[in-house]
N, C-alpha and C positions, 0 to 999 in steps of 0.2 A: 850215671848222672846227667850224660848227655841225652838219653833218652827221656828222664825226668824234665830237663828243662824244656824238650820239646814239648811233652804233654802239658805242660803248664802254659806254654806259649800257646798252645791250640785253645786250652780252657778259655784264657784271657781273650783271644780272638772272636772266639764264639760269642763270649759275653758282652764285648765290644759291638759284635752285631746285632746282637738280640736289642741292645741299648739303642742303638741308632734306627732299627725298625721300631721300637717303642717310641722312640722321638718322631719317626715319620707318620706313626698312625695317631699320635696326638695331635701332630701339626692338621693333618687330614682332617680328623674330627671338629678341629676348632674352626677350620675354613668351612665346613658345611655348616656347623651352628651361626657362623657369622652370615654364609648366604643365607640361610634361612631367615636370620634375624632381618636382613635386609628386605626380603621378598615380605613377609609380615609388615614391615612398615611401610613398604610401597603400596600394599595393598590396603593398608588403613588408609594412607594420603589419597589415594582413588576414591576410595568410599567416601572418605570426609568432602572430596571435591564434588562427587556427586550429589551429596546430600545438601552442600550449600547450592548448586544449582538448583535443585528439586525444590528448595525451601525458598529461593529467592523471589519476591514478588513480581508477577508478568509486567513488562513495560506497555501501557496503555498509550494508545494514539492521543496525539493532543487535539484538543476539539477547536475548531476556527468557525466563526459565524459570518455569515456574507454581511457585509455593510451594503444596506439598502440604497443608502445615498449614492454608493458608487458601483453599484451591479445592476447590469442590463442584460437582457438577451434580445439578441439581433436576429432577422432573418431575411433571406434573398430568394427571389424566385424571379423564372423570366415570364413577360409577358410580351408578345408582339414583337420578339426578337430583342427587346430592352431588359435590363435588370431593374425590378423592383426592389426596394429596402423598407424595412419596419423594424419595429424593435418593441419590447416589453419594457415598461419601467418601472414594474413594481414585483420586486422578487426578493424571496427569502430562501434561506438554506444552510446547512452546515456541511462542513470539511472535517472529517477524522483523518487525521494524516501524522504519521509517523516516518519520520525520514530514513530512520534505521531499518522499516519494514515496510514501503511504498506499498506491497502489494496487499496489504490489510487495511487498506484505507477505503473509506465509505462517504458516500456523498447521496444527499437529500436535497431536494429544491422544490419550491412552491411558486409559481407564476400567476399573477392575476390576467387573467385573459382581458379583461376589461381595460388593462393600460395598454392595450395595442394602440399605436402610432404610426404612422406612415407619413404625417404630415398634409395629408388630404383628407377632408373630412368625409368626402363620398366614398372613397376607398375604406376609411376606417369603418365607416357603417356597416358597409358591405360584408366586410371581414367579421366584424362583432358581430355578424346578425345570424339568422338559423340556418343558412346554408353554408357556413364555416365554422368558425369559433363556438358560435350559440352560446354566448356569454351569460346568457340569462339562466339556461339550464346548465352550463357547465363552465361556472365561475373560474376553476382552478386549473391550471395545467400542472401536472406533478412528474418528477423525475426521481426515481428511487433507484441507488447503486445495487447490483446483487453478486459484481465481481470483478476483479483489476487484473488484467495482464501487463507488468511491469516492463518498461524499455529500461528505465533507468529512474535513480531517485526522483528525477522533475520531469517525465515524461512515460505515458501508461495510456494504454486503452481500457476505457472503465466500460463495464459492461451494465447494463440497468434496463430499466422499463420506463415507458414513459405514456402519461395517460393524457390524452385529448379527446375532448366530445364525449368521455365517458368510456373509451376504447383504449385499451392497453396493449402496448405492441415493444417487444424489445428493440433495444436499439444499442450501438456502440458508439462510443464518444474518444474522439482523440483530444486526451487531455495533457495540459503542460501545466508546471507548477512552478513559480520562481518567488525569490525574496521579494518583499515590497516594503522595506524601512524606509519611511519619507522622515528622515530628521526634523522637518520643519513641524511634522505633525506627533506630538506625544504619544496619542492613542494607537498609533499605527506601528509601534515596537512589537517586532514578530510578526507582523502580517504578511500574508503570501497573496500573490494573484495568482488566481484559479481561471484558465480559460479552457474551455470545452467545444470542440465542432463535430457537428456530424451532417449527415443530409437524411430526410425522411421523404417519403411519397405521401402527399396528402390525400389521395384516394383511399388510403389503410385507414384515414381517421373521418372516412365518409364527408369529404370535402371534395365534391365532383363538379360543380358548376364551372362553367366557362373552359372547359377542356380543350376546346378549340382554339383559346386565346393565351391560355395560361398553362405553364409546364406542370408535371404531375412532381416534378424533383422540388424538394424545399431545404436550403441550406441554413442552418443553426448555428448560432455561436453565443455561448454562455460567458460574459467577461465580467468577472466577479472580483472585487478586494476582500479577503476574507481574513478576519481580525481574531486571535485567540480570546478565549473567553475568560 
């Protein structure tokens, strides 16, 4: 009898062990299925996010137009140890600008060469003549950007090409852009002040007269109020 009870006890223990192993296996399989389901859900979520980004419309830069009444191009050069200054008063242009991606900005400008003024009629006529800007043959000075090296959302180096006297040369402008919302002027809502500076050599544009008196370097500054279209 004692041996029979011992045998029954062993069979019961083996059965319980098998049941326990079965439960462990079921639990392992359930965990694997749950992990696989979670992985599938994560993959689907990632795919949905990628499709959303890919299908989203590209953000376009906002276009601003130079206000011709408040835009001018100033220039300065040395003559006989004194700085001479002048400006062009008829300037048109556009600025494509996105504060979130300033590196994609674009600028184009056209300057009426005949709008040059220094305040001295003799100098004005000389600079407008054939030896300098030759306004009859080349009435427009043009600038067009070709790239941007950004430093911050409000300052950058603008790479471009300038055409003077029918001659086109590369040029780099040091640019700053700042808010210019004048509460007194409703049409100024969202406007920007665009300032760009550079230095060119006049001889590069076939302006070589008076070299003994007038420096070759000419400093240029564009000062524009640009309003959104």
